[in-house]
ZAMIRO-84852 format. One record per residue (C-alpha): chain; x negated, y, z negated; residue number from 1; residue in three letters. Coordinates in Angstrom, 1 decimal, decimal comma. Layout:
BEGIN
<'A' <X Y Z> NUM 'ALA'>
...
***
This chain:
BEGIN
<'A' <13,7 -19,6 30,1> 1 'MET'>
<'A' <12,5 -17,1 27,5> 2 'GLY'>
<'A' <10,9 -19,7 25,2> 3 'PHE'>
<'A' <9,0 -21,4 28,0> 4 'ARG'>
<'A' <6,9 -18,4 28,9> 5 'ARG'>
<'A' <3,2 -18,9 27,9> 6 'ASP'>
<'A' <1,4 -16,3 25,9> 7 'ASP'>
<'A' <-1,2 -16,1 28,6> 8 'GLU'>
<'A' <1,4 -15,2 31,2> 9 'GLU'>
<'A' <2,9 -12,5 29,0> 10 'LYS'>
<'A' <-0,5 -10,9 28,4> 11 'ALA'>
<'A' <-1,7 -11,2 32,0> 12 'ALA'>
<'A' <-2,6 -7,9 33,7> 13 'THR'>
<'A' <-4,3 -9,3 36,9> 14 'ALA'>
<'A' <-4,0 -12,1 39,3> 15 'VAL'>
<'A' <-7,2 -13,4 41,2> 16 'ASP'>
<'A' <-8,9 -10,2 40,1> 17 'GLY'>
<'A' <-6,3 -7,9 41,6> 18 'VAL'>
<'A' <-4,6 -5,7 39,0> 19 'PRO'>
<'A' <-0,9 -6,1 38,7> 20 'LEU'>
<'A' <1,1 -2,9 39,5> 21 'PRO'>
<'A' <2,1 -0,9 36,4> 22 'ALA'>
<'A' <5,8 -0,9 35,5> 23 'ALA'>
<'A' <7,7 1,7 37,3> 24 'SER'>
<'A' <8,9 4,4 34,8> 25 'PRO'>
<'A' <12,1 4,7 36,9> 26 'ILE'>
<'A' <12,8 1,0 36,6> 27 'LYS'>
<'A' <12,0 1,0 32,9> 28 'THR'>
<'A' <14,4 3,9 32,3> 29 'ARG'>
<'A' <17,1 2,2 34,5> 30 'ARG'>
<'A' <17,1 -1,0 32,4> 31 'HIS'>
<'A' <17,4 0,9 29,2> 32 'ALA'>
<'A' <19,8 3,4 30,7> 33 'GLY'>
<'A' <22,1 0,6 31,9> 34 'ASP'>
<'A' <22,3 -0,7 28,3> 35 'VAL'>
<'A' <23,1 2,8 27,0> 36 'HIS'>
<'A' <25,8 3,1 29,6> 37 'LEU'>
<'A' <27,2 -0,4 29,0> 38 'LEU'>
<'A' <27,3 0,2 25,2> 39 'SER'>
<'A' <29,1 3,6 25,7> 40 'ALA'>
<'A' <31,6 2,0 28,1> 41 'ALA'>
<'A' <32,4 -0,7 25,5> 42 'PHE'>
<'A' <32,5 1,9 22,8> 43 'PHE'>
<'A' <35,4 3,8 24,5> 44 'PHE'>
<'A' <37,2 0,7 25,6> 45 'LEU'>
<'A' <37,2 -1,0 22,2> 46 'PHE'>
<'A' <37,7 2,2 20,2> 47 'SER'>
<'A' <41,1 2,0 21,9> 48 'ALA'>
<'A' <41,7 -1,8 21,9> 49 'TYR'>
<'A' <40,6 -2,9 18,4> 50 'LEU'>
<'A' <43,0 -0,5 16,5> 51 'PRO'>
<'A' <45,7 -1,4 18,9> 52 'THR'>
<'A' <45,1 -5,0 18,0> 53 'GLN'>
<'A' <45,1 -4,2 14,3> 54 'ASN'>
<'A' <48,5 -2,4 14,6> 55 'LEU'>
<'A' <50,3 -5,2 16,4> 56 'GLN'>
<'A' <51,8 -6,9 13,4> 57 'SER'>
<'A' <52,8 -3,5 11,9> 58 'THR'>
<'A' <54,3 -1,7 14,8> 59 'LEU'>
<'A' <55,7 -4,4 17,0> 60 'ASN'>
<'A' <57,7 -6,3 14,4> 61 'THR'>
<'A' <60,8 -7,2 16,5> 62 'ASP'>
<'A' <60,8 -11,0 16,3> 63 'GLY'>
<'A' <57,1 -10,8 15,3> 64 'ASP'>
<'A' <56,4 -9,8 18,9> 65 'MET'>
<'A' <53,0 -8,2 18,0> 66 'GLY'>
<'A' <51,7 -11,3 16,2> 67 'ALA'>
<'A' <53,0 -13,7 18,8> 68 'VAL'>
<'A' <51,5 -11,5 21,6> 69 'SER'>
<'A' <48,1 -11,7 19,8> 70 'MET'>
<'A' <48,3 -15,5 19,5> 71 'GLY'>
<'A' <49,2 -15,7 23,2> 72 'ILE'>
<'A' <46,3 -13,4 24,1> 73 'LEU'>
<'A' <43,7 -15,6 22,3> 74 'TYR'>
<'A' <45,1 -18,8 23,7> 75 'VAL'>
<'A' <44,9 -17,3 27,2> 76 'SER'>
<'A' <41,4 -16,1 26,5> 77 'PHE'>
<'A' <40,3 -19,6 25,4> 78 'THR'>
<'A' <41,8 -21,3 28,5> 79 'LEU'>
<'A' <40,5 -18,8 31,0> 80 'PHE'>
<'A' <37,0 -18,6 29,4> 81 'ALA'>
<'A' <36,6 -22,3 30,4> 82 'VAL'>
<'A' <36,8 -21,3 34,1> 83 'ALA'>
<'A' <35,5 -17,7 34,0> 84 'ALA'>
<'A' <31,9 -18,6 34,5> 85 'SER'>
<'A' <32,1 -19,4 38,3> 86 'PRO'>
<'A' <34,2 -16,2 38,7> 87 'VAL'>
<'A' <31,6 -14,0 37,1> 88 'VAL'>
<'A' <28,9 -15,8 39,1> 89 'ARG'>
<'A' <30,8 -15,1 42,3> 90 'TRP'>
<'A' <31,7 -11,5 41,5> 91 'LEU'>
<'A' <28,4 -10,6 39,9> 92 'GLY'>
<'A' <28,1 -9,3 36,4> 93 'ALA'>
<'A' <28,7 -5,6 37,3> 94 'ARG'>
<'A' <31,8 -6,1 39,3> 95 'LEU'>
<'A' <33,1 -8,6 36,7> 96 'ALA'>
<'A' <32,7 -5,9 34,0> 97 'LEU'>
<'A' <34,7 -3,4 36,1> 98 'VAL'>
<'A' <37,5 -5,9 36,9> 99 'VAL'>
<'A' <37,6 -6,9 33,2> 100 'GLY'>
<'A' <38,5 -3,4 32,1> 101 'THR'>
<'A' <41,9 -3,5 33,8> 102 'SER'>
<'A' <43,4 -5,9 31,3> 103 'GLY'>
<'A' <42,7 -3,6 28,4> 104 'TYR'>
<'A' <44,3 -0,6 30,2> 105 'ALA'>
<'A' <47,4 -2,8 31,0> 106 'LEU'>
<'A' <47,7 -4,0 27,4> 107 'PHE'>
<'A' <47,7 -0,4 26,1> 108 'ILE'>
<'A' <50,2 0,6 28,7> 109 'LEU'>
<'A' <52,5 -2,3 27,6> 110 'ALA'>
<'A' <52,4 -0,9 24,1> 111 'ASN'>
<'A' <54,0 2,4 25,4> 112 'LEU'>
<'A' <57,1 0,3 26,2> 113 'LEU'>
<'A' <56,8 -2,8 24,0> 114 'PRO'>
<'A' <59,2 -5,6 25,0> 115 'THR'>
<'A' <58,8 -9,3 25,5> 116 'TRP'>
<'A' <58,8 -8,7 29,3> 117 'TYR'>
<'A' <55,8 -6,3 29,0> 118 'THR'>
<'A' <53,8 -7,6 26,1> 119 'MET'>
<'A' <53,6 -11,3 27,0> 120 'VAL'>
<'A' <52,5 -10,8 30,6> 121 'PRO'>
<'A' <50,0 -8,1 29,5> 122 'ALA'>
<'A' <48,6 -10,5 26,8> 123 'SER'>
<'A' <48,2 -13,3 29,3> 124 'VAL'>
<'A' <46,4 -11,1 31,8> 125 'TYR'>
<'A' <44,2 -9,5 29,1> 126 'LEU'>
<'A' <43,1 -13,0 28,1> 127 'GLY'>
<'A' <41,9 -13,6 31,6> 128 'PHE'>
<'A' <40,1 -10,3 32,0> 129 'THR'>
<'A' <38,7 -10,4 28,5> 130 'ALA'>
<'A' <37,0 -13,8 29,4> 131 'ALA'>
<'A' <35,5 -12,1 32,5> 132 'ILE'>
<'A' <34,3 -9,0 30,8> 133 'ILE'>
<'A' <32,7 -10,7 27,9> 134 'TRP'>
<'A' <30,9 -13,3 30,0> 135 'ILE'>
<'A' <29,9 -10,5 32,4> 136 'GLY'>
<'A' <28,6 -8,5 29,4> 137 'LYS'>
<'A' <26,4 -11,3 28,2> 138 'GLY'>
<'A' <25,0 -11,9 31,7> 139 'THR'>
<'A' <24,4 -8,2 32,5> 140 'TYR'>
<'A' <22,8 -7,4 29,1> 141 'LEU'>
<'A' <20,5 -10,4 29,3> 142 'THR'>
<'A' <19,5 -9,6 32,9> 143 'SER'>
<'A' <18,7 -6,0 31,9> 144 'ALA'>
<'A' <16,6 -7,1 28,8> 145 'ALA'>
<'A' <14,6 -9,8 30,8> 146 'LEU'>
<'A' <14,0 -7,4 33,6> 147 'SER'>
<'A' <12,8 -4,7 31,2> 148 'HIS'>
<'A' <10,4 -7,3 29,5> 149 'ALA'>
<'A' <9,0 -8,5 32,9> 150 'ARG'>
<'A' <8,5 -5,0 34,3> 151 'ASP'>
<'A' <6,6 -4,0 31,2> 152 'ASN'>
<'A' <4,7 -7,3 30,6> 153 'ASN'>
<'A' <6,5 -7,8 27,3> 154 'LEU'>
<'A' <7,7 -10,9 25,5> 155 'PRO'>
<'A' <11,4 -11,8 26,2> 156 'ASP'>
<'A' <12,5 -12,2 22,6> 157 'GLY'>
<'A' <12,0 -8,7 21,3> 158 'PRO'>
<'A' <13,5 -7,1 24,4> 159 'ALA'>
<'A' <16,6 -9,3 24,3> 160 'VAL'>
<'A' <16,9 -8,7 20,6> 161 'GLY'>
<'A' <16,5 -5,0 20,8> 162 'ARG'>
<'A' <19,0 -4,6 23,6> 163 'PHE'>
<'A' <21,6 -6,8 21,9> 164 'ASN'>
<'A' <21,0 -4,9 18,6> 165 'GLY'>
<'A' <21,8 -1,6 20,3> 166 'GLU'>
<'A' <24,9 -3,0 22,0> 167 'PHE'>
<'A' <26,4 -4,7 18,9> 168 'TRP'>
<'A' <25,5 -1,7 16,7> 169 'GLY'>
<'A' <27,5 0,6 19,0> 170 'VAL'>
<'A' <30,2 -1,9 19,4> 171 'PHE'>
<'A' <30,7 -2,4 15,7> 172 'ALA'>
<'A' <31,2 1,4 15,3> 173 'SER'>
<'A' <34,4 1,1 17,3> 174 'THR'>
<'A' <36,0 -0,4 14,1> 175 'GLN'>
<'A' <35,2 2,8 12,3> 176 'VAL'>
<'A' <36,1 5,3 15,1> 177 'ILE'>
<'A' <39,2 3,5 16,3> 178 'GLY'>
<'A' <40,7 3,3 12,8> 179 'ASN'>
<'A' <39,9 7,0 12,2> 180 'LEU'>
<'A' <41,7 7,9 15,5> 181 'ILE'>
<'A' <44,8 6,0 14,3> 182 'SER'>
<'A' <44,6 7,7 10,9> 183 'PHE'>
<'A' <44,2 11,2 12,4> 184 'ALA'>
<'A' <47,1 10,8 14,9> 185 'VAL'>
<'A' <49,5 9,1 12,5> 186 'LEU'>
<'A' <48,7 10,7 9,1> 187 'GLN'>
<'A' <51,4 12,6 7,5> 188 'ASN'>
<'A' <53,6 12,0 10,5> 189 'ARG'>
<'A' <57,1 10,6 10,0> 190 'LYS'>
<'A' <56,8 10,0 13,7> 191 'GLY'>
<'A' <54,0 7,5 13,0> 192 'GLY'>
<'A' <56,6 4,8 13,0> 193 'GLY'>
<'A' <58,8 6,3 15,7> 194 'THR'>
<'A' <58,5 6,1 19,5> 195 'VAL'>
<'A' <57,0 9,6 19,7> 196 'THR'>
<'A' <54,3 8,9 17,2> 197 'GLY'>
<'A' <53,3 5,6 18,7> 198 'LYS'>
<'A' <53,3 6,9 22,2> 199 'ASN'>
<'A' <51,0 9,8 21,3> 200 'LEU'>
<'A' <48,6 7,3 19,7> 201 'LEU'>
<'A' <48,6 5,0 22,7> 202 'PHE'>
<'A' <48,2 7,9 25,2> 203 'LEU'>
<'A' <45,1 8,9 23,3> 204 'VAL'>
<'A' <43,9 5,3 23,5> 205 'PHE'>
<'A' <44,7 5,1 27,2> 206 'LEU'>
<'A' <42,5 8,2 27,7> 207 'GLY'>
<'A' <39,6 6,4 25,9> 208 'CYS'>
<'A' <40,2 3,4 28,1> 209 'THR'>
<'A' <40,0 5,5 31,3> 210 'VAL'>
<'A' <36,6 6,9 30,1> 211 'ILE'>
<'A' <35,3 3,4 29,5> 212 'GLY'>
<'A' <36,4 2,3 32,9> 213 'ILE'>
<'A' <34,6 5,3 34,6> 214 'VAL'>
<'A' <31,4 4,6 32,6> 215 'LEU'>
<'A' <31,6 0,9 33,6> 216 'MET'>
<'A' <31,8 1,9 37,3> 217 'CYS'>
<'A' <28,5 3,9 36,9> 218 'LEU'>
<'A' <26,5 0,9 36,0> 219 'LEU'>
<'A' <23,7 0,0 38,5> 220 'SER'>
<'A' <23,9 -3,2 40,4> 221 'LYS'>
<'A' <21,4 -5,6 39,1> 222 'ARG'>
<'A' <19,3 -8,0 41,2> 223 'ASP'>
<'A' <21,4 -11,1 40,6> 224 'GLU'>
<'A' <21,5 -14,3 42,5> 225 'LYS'>
<'A' <25,1 -14,6 43,4> 226 'GLN'>
<'A' <26,6 -17,7 45,0> 227 'ASP'>
<'A' <29,3 -16,3 47,1> 228 'HIS'>
<'A' <30,1 -19,7 48,5> 229 'SER'>
<'A' <31,4 -20,7 45,1> 230 'SER'>
<'A' <34,7 -19,2 46,1> 231 'ALA'>
<'A' <35,0 -22,0 48,6> 232 'HIS'>
<'A' <33,4 -24,8 46,4> 233 'SER'>
<'A' <35,4 -27,8 45,3> 234 'SER'>
<'A' <37,1 -28,1 42,0> 235 'PHE'>
<'A' <34,5 -30,7 41,1> 236 'GLY'>
<'A' <31,6 -28,3 41,7> 237 'ASP'>
<'A' <33,3 -25,7 39,5> 238 'MET'>
<'A' <33,9 -28,3 36,8> 239 'LEU'>
<'A' <30,2 -29,3 36,9> 240 'LYS'>
<'A' <29,2 -25,6 36,5> 241 'CYS'>
<'A' <31,5 -25,4 33,4> 242 'ILE'>
<'A' <30,4 -28,7 31,8> 243 'VAL'>
<'A' <26,7 -28,4 32,6> 244 'ALA'>
<'A' <25,7 -26,6 29,3> 245 'PRO'>
<'A' <27,5 -29,3 27,3> 246 'LEU'>
<'A' <24,9 -31,8 28,5> 247 'LYS'>
<'A' <22,2 -29,8 26,6> 248 'ASP'>
<'A' <21,9 -30,8 23,0> 249 'ARG'>
<'A' <20,9 -27,3 22,1> 250 'ARG'>
<'A' <24,3 -26,0 23,2> 251 'MET'>
<'A' <26,0 -28,8 21,3> 252 'LEU'>
<'A' <24,1 -27,8 18,1> 253 'LEU'>
<'A' <25,1 -24,1 18,7> 254 'LEU'>
<'A' <28,8 -24,8 19,2> 255 'ILE'>
<'A' <29,7 -25,0 15,5> 256 'PRO'>
<'A' <28,1 -21,6 14,8> 257 'LEU'>
<'A' <29,9 -20,1 17,8> 258 'MET'>
<'A' <33,2 -21,4 16,5> 259 'ALA'>
<'A' <32,4 -20,1 13,0> 260 'TYR'>
<'A' <31,7 -16,7 14,4> 261 'SER'>
<'A' <35,2 -16,6 15,6> 262 'GLY'>
<'A' <36,7 -18,0 12,4> 263 'LEU'>
<'A' <34,9 -15,4 10,3> 264 'GLN'>
<'A' <36,1 -12,5 12,5> 265 'GLN'>
<'A' <39,7 -13,6 12,6> 266 'ALA'>
<'A' <39,5 -14,2 8,8> 267 'PHE'>
<'A' <38,9 -10,4 8,4> 268 'VAL'>
<'A' <41,8 -9,4 10,7> 269 'TRP'>
<'A' <44,4 -12,0 9,6> 270 'ALA'>
<'A' <43,5 -12,8 5,9> 271 'VAL'>
<'A' <41,2 -10,3 4,3> 272 'PHE'>
<'A' <43,3 -7,2 5,1> 273 'THR'>
<'A' <46,6 -9,0 4,1> 274 'LYS'>
<'A' <45,5 -11,1 1,0> 275 'SER'>
<'A' <42,5 -9,2 -0,4> 276 'ILE'>
<'A' <42,8 -5,5 0,5> 277 'VAL'>
<'A' <46,6 -4,8 0,5> 278 'THR'>
<'A' <47,4 -6,3 -3,0> 279 'PRO'>
<'A' <44,8 -4,0 -4,6> 280 'VAL'>
<'A' <44,6 -0,9 -2,3> 281 'LEU'>
<'A' <47,9 -1,0 -0,5> 282 'GLY'>
<'A' <48,5 -0,6 3,2> 283 'LEU'>
<'A' <46,8 2,8 3,1> 284 'SER'>
<'A' <43,5 1,2 1,9> 285 'GLY'>
<'A' <43,2 -1,2 4,9> 286 'VAL'>
<'A' <41,7 1,5 7,1> 287 'GLY'>
<'A' <39,1 2,4 4,4> 288 'GLY'>
<'A' <38,1 -1,2 3,8> 289 'ALA'>
<'A' <37,8 -1,9 7,6> 290 'MET'>
<'A' <35,7 1,3 8,0> 291 'ALA'>
<'A' <33,3 0,0 5,3> 292 'VAL'>
<'A' <33,2 -3,3 7,1> 293 'TYR'>
<'A' <32,5 -1,5 10,4> 294 'GLY'>
<'A' <29,7 0,6 8,9> 295 'VAL'>
<'A' <27,9 -2,4 7,4> 296 'ALA'>
<'A' <28,4 -4,2 10,8> 297 'ASP'>
<'A' <26,8 -1,3 12,7> 298 'VAL'>
<'A' <23,8 -1,0 10,4> 299 'VAL'>
<'A' <23,2 -4,7 10,3> 300 'CYS'>
<'A' <23,5 -5,1 14,1> 301 'SER'>
<'A' <20,9 -2,4 14,7> 302 'LEU'>
<'A' <18,4 -3,8 12,2> 303 'PHE'>
<'A' <18,9 -7,4 13,2> 304 'ALA'>
<'A' <18,4 -6,6 16,8> 305 'GLY'>
<'A' <15,2 -4,7 16,1> 306 'ARG'>
<'A' <13,7 -7,6 14,1> 307 'PHE'>
<'A' <14,6 -10,4 16,6> 308 'THR'>
<'A' <11,6 -11,8 18,4> 309 'SER'>
<'A' <12,4 -15,4 18,9> 310 'GLY'>
<'A' <13,9 -18,5 17,3> 311 'LEU'>
<'A' <12,0 -18,2 14,0> 312 'GLN'>
<'A' <13,1 -14,6 13,3> 313 'SER'>
<'A' <16,7 -15,5 14,4> 314 'ALA'>
<'A' <16,7 -18,4 11,9> 315 'THR'>
<'A' <15,7 -16,1 9,1> 316 'PHE'>
<'A' <18,2 -13,5 10,0> 317 'ILE'>
<'A' <21,1 -16,0 10,4> 318 'VAL'>
<'A' <20,1 -17,5 7,1> 319 'SER'>
<'A' <20,5 -14,2 5,3> 320 'VAL'>
<'A' <23,9 -13,6 6,9> 321 'GLY'>
<'A' <25,1 -17,1 6,1> 322 'ALA'>
<'A' <24,0 -16,8 2,4> 323 'ILE'>
<'A' <25,9 -13,5 2,0> 324 'LEU'>
<'A' <29,1 -14,9 3,5> 325 'GLN'>
<'A' <28,7 -18,1 1,4> 326 'ALA'>
<'A' <28,4 -15,9 -1,8> 327 'VAL'>
<'A' <31,6 -14,0 -0,8> 328 'VAL'>
<'A' <33,6 -17,3 -0,1> 329 'LEU'>
<'A' <32,3 -18,8 -3,4> 330 'PHE'>
<'A' <33,3 -15,7 -5,3> 331 'TRP'>
<'A' <36,8 -15,5 -3,8> 332 'LEU'>
<'A' <37,4 -19,2 -4,2> 333 'LEU'>
<'A' <36,3 -19,5 -7,9> 334 'LEU'>
<'A' <36,2 -16,2 -9,6> 335 'PHE'>
<'A' <38,1 -13,4 -7,8> 336 'TYR'>
<'A' <41,3 -12,0 -9,2> 337 'ARG'>
<'A' <43,0 -8,7 -8,2> 338 'PRO'>
<'A' <42,3 -6,1 -10,8> 339 'MET'>
<'A' <43,2 -2,5 -11,4> 340 'GLY'>
<'A' <40,9 0,4 -12,1> 341 'GLY'>
<'A' <37,8 1,5 -10,3> 342 'LEU'>
<'A' <36,1 -2,0 -10,4> 343 'VAL'>
<'A' <39,2 -3,6 -9,0> 344 'GLY'>
<'A' <39,4 -1,0 -6,2> 345 'ALA'>
<'A' <35,7 -1,4 -5,4> 346 'ALA'>
<'A' <35,8 -5,2 -5,0> 347 'ALA'>
<'A' <37,6 -5,3 -1,6> 348 'PRO'>
<'A' <35,2 -2,7 -0,3> 349 'LEU'>
<'A' <32,1 -4,6 -1,4> 350 'LEU'>
<'A' <33,6 -7,8 0,1> 351 'ILE'>
<'A' <34,1 -5,9 3,4> 352 'GLY'>
<'A' <30,6 -4,6 3,4> 353 'ALA'>
<'A' <29,0 -8,1 2,8> 354 'LEU'>
<'A' <31,2 -9,7 5,4> 355 'TRP'>
<'A' <30,3 -6,9 7,9> 356 'GLY'>
<'A' <26,6 -7,8 7,4> 357 'VAL'>
<'A' <27,3 -11,4 8,2> 358 'GLY'>
<'A' <29,3 -10,5 11,3> 359 'ASN'>
<'A' <26,6 -8,2 12,6> 360 'GLY'>
<'A' <24,0 -11,0 12,1> 361 'VAL'>
<'A' <26,1 -13,6 14,0> 362 'LEU'>
<'A' <26,9 -11,3 17,0> 363 'ASN'>
<'A' <23,4 -10,2 17,6> 364 'THR'>
<'A' <21,6 -13,5 17,0> 365 'GLN'>
<'A' <24,0 -15,7 19,0> 366 'LEU'>
<'A' <24,0 -13,4 22,0> 367 'SER'>
<'A' <20,2 -13,1 21,9> 368 'ALA'>
<'A' <19,7 -16,9 21,5> 369 'LEU'>
<'A' <22,1 -17,7 24,4> 370 'LEU'>
<'A' <20,2 -15,3 26,6> 371 'GLY'>
<'A' <16,8 -16,8 25,7> 372 'LEU'>
<'A' <17,7 -20,5 25,5> 373 'LEU'>
<'A' <19,9 -20,6 28,6> 374 'PHE'>
<'A' <18,5 -18,0 30,9> 375 'GLU'>
<'A' <19,0 -20,2 34,0> 376 'ASP'>
<'A' <22,8 -20,8 33,2> 377 'VAL'>
<'A' <23,6 -17,5 31,5> 378 'LYS'>
<'A' <27,2 -17,2 32,8> 379 'GLU'>
<'A' <28,1 -20,8 31,8> 380 'ALA'>
<'A' <26,4 -20,4 28,4> 381 'ALA'>
<'A' <28,3 -17,2 27,5> 382 'PHE'>
<'A' <31,5 -18,8 28,8> 383 'ALA'>
<'A' <31,0 -21,6 26,2> 384 'GLN'>
<'A' <30,5 -18,9 23,6> 385 'PHE'>
<'A' <33,8 -17,2 24,3> 386 'ARG'>
<'A' <35,7 -20,5 24,6> 387 'VAL'>
<'A' <34,7 -21,7 21,2> 388 'TRP'>
<'A' <34,8 -18,3 19,5> 389 'GLN'>
<'A' <38,3 -17,3 20,9> 390 'SER'>
<'A' <39,7 -20,8 20,3> 391 'GLY'>
<'A' <38,6 -20,5 16,6> 392 'ALA'>
<'A' <40,2 -17,1 16,4> 393 'MET'>
<'A' <43,5 -18,5 17,6> 394 'ALA'>
<'A' <43,3 -21,2 15,0> 395 'VAL'>
<'A' <43,0 -18,7 12,2> 396 'ILE'>
<'A' <45,8 -16,5 13,5> 397 'PHE'>
<'A' <48,2 -19,5 13,5> 398 'PHE'>
<'A' <47,0 -21,1 10,3> 399 'LEU'>
<'A' <47,1 -17,9 8,3> 400 'SER'>
<'A' <50,9 -18,0 8,5> 401 'GLN'>
<'A' <51,3 -21,6 7,1> 402 'VAL'>
<'A' <48,5 -22,3 4,6> 403 'ILE'>
<'A' <47,5 -20,7 1,3> 404 'THR'>
<'A' <44,6 -18,4 0,7> 405 'LEU'>
<'A' <42,8 -21,1 -1,3> 406 'GLN'>
<'A' <43,2 -23,6 1,6> 407 'ALA'>
<'A' <41,9 -21,0 4,0> 408 'MET'>
<'A' <38,8 -20,3 1,8> 409 'LEU'>
<'A' <38,1 -24,0 1,6> 410 'ILE'>
<'A' <38,3 -24,3 5,4> 411 'LEU'>
<'A' <36,0 -21,3 5,8> 412 'MET'>
<'A' <33,5 -22,6 3,3> 413 'SER'>
<'A' <33,4 -26,1 5,0> 414 'THR'>
<'A' <33,0 -24,5 8,4> 415 'SER'>
<'A' <30,1 -22,3 7,2> 416 'LEU'>
<'A' <28,2 -25,3 5,7> 417 'VAL'>
<'A' <28,7 -27,5 8,9> 418 'VAL'>
<'A' <27,8 -24,7 11,3> 419 'SER'>
<'A' <24,7 -23,5 9,4> 420 'PHE'>
<'A' <23,5 -27,1 9,0> 421 'GLY'>
<'A' <23,9 -27,6 12,8> 422 'SER'>
<'A' <22,0 -24,4 13,5> 423 'PHE'>
<'A' <19,1 -25,5 11,3> 424 'LEU'>
<'A' <19,0 -28,8 13,2> 425 'THR'>
<'A' <18,7 -26,7 16,4> 426 'LEU'>
<'A' <15,7 -24,9 15,1> 427 'THR'>
<'A' <14,0 -28,3 14,4> 428 'LEU'>
<'A' <14,9 -29,6 17,9> 429 'VAL'>
<'A' <13,5 -26,5 19,7> 430 'VAL'>
<'A' <10,3 -26,4 17,6> 431 'ASP'>
<'A' <9,7 -30,1 18,3> 432 'LYS'>
<'A' <10,3 -29,6 22,0> 433 'SER'>
<'A' <7,9 -26,6 22,0> 434 'SER'>
<'A' <5,2 -28,6 20,2> 435 'SER'>
<'A' <5,5 -31,4 22,7> 436 'THR'>
<'A' <5,1 -29,0 25,6> 437 'ILE'>
<'A' <2,0 -27,5 24,1> 438 'ARG'>
<'A' <0,4 -30,9 23,3> 439 'LEU'>
<'A' <1,1 -32,0 26,9> 440 'SER'>
<'A' <-0,9 -29,1 28,2> 441 'GLY'>
<'A' <2,0 -27,3 29,9> 442 'TYR'>
***
């Protein structure tokens, strides 16, 4: 594991007097190049998917088909993420990434002819492939970062943090670019609400998805230990693989923060745009507020990734993000009232920016910590991340329809306090374990 490596081992340049071979420039470039390629593939894929998701409740209004489809999608995601870890281990991270892209293409195709018979099956299938692609992403990115660190005799922490910072910075930009594509295609078009306007938009998105699929296929195959016999293993063996991380108290202490990361993302999509932005800026202001949110997310992801070197730095960075989101929730709960004028219009934009910083912090730090703390069971660890995160998202989507804004803010505030307290407990547990190992002479 990343935190187990001794400083002497990291700095070693020779064994028994024989110099270690220098890192191959080709290998070094390959590891970094794979991360660039992975980031670019997700950029095109999610520049198409995220705005499609944002438009569901607006475009597919027949019987609330769009909103229901999204609820089904995240329930499917949660259920399949539980069992996706053995699938990714069997396929290998690269092939899992390629297979995972198919669900996004099918979902966008379904939006070209949106009916209950196309949207519901596409949503269920996307839930399955999304679980595969996200677990595959976490495994592949961590493998590339650790290989880069070992080939260059570098500590694991900074390499994992830097690679995650680059990925999440690029990924966050899809909120900006995707919304701009929607705006450019639909602006000043009466057809924006007709079959012609929607089809043009989704054809553009389909083209972006195809580019993402091609880039994913160009990823190099990493040196992974794949258990191909897992396809023939018993249900009990698969269940052990899924449940194994839950026996680790570090994972149990991280679960509340994983769940909160899903709550705070869904809060933006389901509550912030509807209850904070629209009453002040109108529907036309949603794109601008989300663009500000996306820009803050991009900048924070890049900076947070660069400054990540281990648990201590992650603790500081997570603390900053948690405090900012706590300030926003406290403000909304006790003081915020929609106002007119320049100040009133600026308030939702400021809230979006601060919330974007918090989202960037959580994405980069959780991904880096899972890769460092659970290197030996990466697939299962990232599966747990997606289970708790997507399950929390589904909760917000359903609750946002039946509870008030005040009740939602109280729920979010309570969740933040509990998850941050659990995370601080984790830092104490890991520090204590590290001290015990050092005192024992290991």
